[in-house]
C-alpha positions in Angstrom: 23.5 285.6 125.4 24.2 283.3 128.4 25.5 279.8 127.5 24.8 276.9 129.8 27.3 274.2 130.0 26.9 270.9 131.9 28.9 267.8 132.4 27.4 264.5 131.5 28.6 260.9 131.4 27.8 259.7 127.9 27.3 255.9 128.0 27.6 255.6 124.3 31.1 257.2 124.3 31.9 255.9 127.8 33.3 259.3 128.8 32.3 262.3 130.9 32.6 265.6 129.1 31.1 269.1 128.9 28.0 269.7 126.8 26.5 273.1 125.8 22.8 273.6 125.9 21.0 274.1 122.6 17.4 275.2 122.5 15.4 274.9 119.2 11.8 275.1 118.2 10.7 272.0 116.3 7.5 271.4 114.3 6.2 268.1 115.7 3.4 265.7 114.9 1.7 263.9 117.9 -1.1 261.6 117.0 -3.5 263.5 114.8 -2.1 267.0 115.5 0.5 268.4 113.1 2.7 271.4 113.2 2.9 271.6 117.0 5.7 274.1 117.7 7.6 272.8 120.6 10.7 274.1 122.3 13.2 271.2 122.5 16.4 271.1 124.5 19.5 269.3 123.4 23.1 269.1 124.6 26.0 269.6 122.1 29.3 267.8 122.6 32.7 269.1 121.5 32.2 267.4 118.1 29.0 269.4 117.5 26.7 266.3 117.9 23.4 266.9 119.6 22.2 264.6 122.4 19.1 264.4 124.6 19.6 265.1 128.3 21.3 262.1 129.7 19.7 262.6 133.1 16.2 263.1 131.6 16.0 261.5 128.2 12.2 261.9 128.0 12.2 265.7 128.5 11.5 266.6 124.9 8.8 263.9 124.6 7.0 265.4 127.7 7.2 268.8 126.1 5.6 267.3 123.0 2.8 265.7 125.1 2.2 269.0 127.0 1.9 270.9 123.7 -0.5 268.3 122.3 -2.7 268.4 125.5 -2.7 272.2 125.3 -3.8 272.1 121.6 -6.6 269.6 122.3 -7.7 271.3 125.5 -7.0 268.2 127.6 -6.2 268.2 131.3 -2.5 268.1 132.3 -1.1 265.2 134.3 -0.9 267.4 137.3 -4.6 268.4 137.0 -5.6 264.8 136.7 -3.5 263.9 139.8 -5.1 266.8 141.7 -8.6 265.6 140.8 -7.8 262.2 142.2 -6.2 263.6 145.4 -9.1 265.9 145.9 -11.4 262.9 145.8 -9.1 261.2 148.4 -8.6 258.1 146.3 -5.6 256.0 145.7 -4.5 255.4 142.1 -6.1 252.0 142.1 -9.4 253.2 143.5 -9.7 256.0 141.1 -8.7 253.9 138.1 -11.2 251.2 139.0 -14.0 253.8 139.6 -13.4 255.2 136.1 -13.0 251.8 134.5 -9.4 252.5 133.5 -6.3 250.3 134.0 -4.1 251.2 137.0 -1.0 251.3 134.8 -2.8 253.5 132.2 -3.8 256.0 134.8 -0.3 255.9 136.3 1.3 256.5 133.0 -1.1 259.4 132.2 -0.5 261.0 135.6 3.3 260.7 135.2 3.2 262.2 131.6 4.4 259.0 130.0 1.2 258.5 128.0 -1.5 260.7 126.4 -5.1 260.4 127.4 -7.7 260.1 124.7 -10.9 262.2 124.6 -13.1 259.7 126.4 -10.5 259.5 129.2 -10.2 263.3 129.5 -14.0 263.4 129.6 -14.1 260.9 132.5 -11.5 262.9 134.4 -13.5 266.1 133.9 -16.7 264.4 134.9 -15.0 262.9 138.0 -13.9 266.5 139.0 -17.5 267.9 138.6 -19.5 265.0 140.1 -19.4 263.0 143.4 -17.8 259.7 142.4 -20.9 257.9 143.7 -22.6 259.2 140.5 -20.0 257.5 138.3 -20.8 253.9 137.7 -18.5 252.3 135.2 -19.0 248.5 135.6 -15.7 247.0 136.7 -16.2 243.7 134.8 -16.1 245.3 131.4 -12.9 244.7 129.5 -11.8 248.2 128.5 -9.6 247.6 125.5 -11.4 249.3 122.7 -11.2 251.8 119.9 -12.7 255.2 120.6 -15.0 255.2 117.6 -15.4 251.7 116.2 -15.6 248.1 117.4 -12.2 246.8 118.4 -10.8 243.3 118.7 -12.8 242.6 121.8 -16.1 243.5 120.1 -16.6 246.4 122.4 -17.1 250.0 121.2 -17.0 253.4 122.8 -18.7 256.3 121.0 -20.2 259.7 121.6 -23.9 259.2 120.7 -26.3 261.8 119.3 -27.1 263.0 122.8 -23.4 263.8 123.4 -23.2 261.0 125.9 -20.3 258.6 126.1 -21.8 255.2 125.1 -20.1 251.8 125.7 -21.5 248.8 124.0 -20.5 245.2 124.7 -20.5 242.3 122.1 -23.8 241.1 123.7 -25.4 244.5 123.0 -25.4 245.8 126.6 -25.1 249.5 126.6 -23.6 251.7 129.3 -23.9 255.5 129.1 -21.7 258.0 130.8 -22.6 261.7 130.5 -20.1 263.6 128.3 -18.7 267.0 129.0 -18.4 269.6 126.3 -14.7 270.2 125.5 -13.8 273.5 123.8 -11.8 272.8 120.7 -8.4 274.6 120.7 -7.7 276.7 117.7 
């Protein structure tokens, strides 16, 4: 067995010392998904204490997110980025065209945030269709719950025709075609 050792500066201890890599499989819960088996990496100090990677403290969180997306059948951040680049759009242009916040899209593309089903559906639809066919009104405040009316009085649901339906408090309805997503086992 090959042991990997690396030197880190530990800001909590205020010293630089050698750490030994420890890989472990953890059962994680992310949102509504339980028992996600995820390989986590830690670094063990001379006292036996485990630490996250000091140079990449979000590494295990990204691994959790990747496993969640895989289980849900969602696109990866790289796939979403590639769809946007294929369309020749800036982050701002793509976000506005899809009715998403720029920071939301940036966080999803950088694996700092998980997309929800309607967002994944939008990304897939954008990949399959010319963006001229996507018409999400830019003046709609998109802060809502994915199945019920939120604080803004807006709602986003999948209707009986499997279309993504957005309703405003004044009962205006906007419909975006939905794409069937295979459910992961």
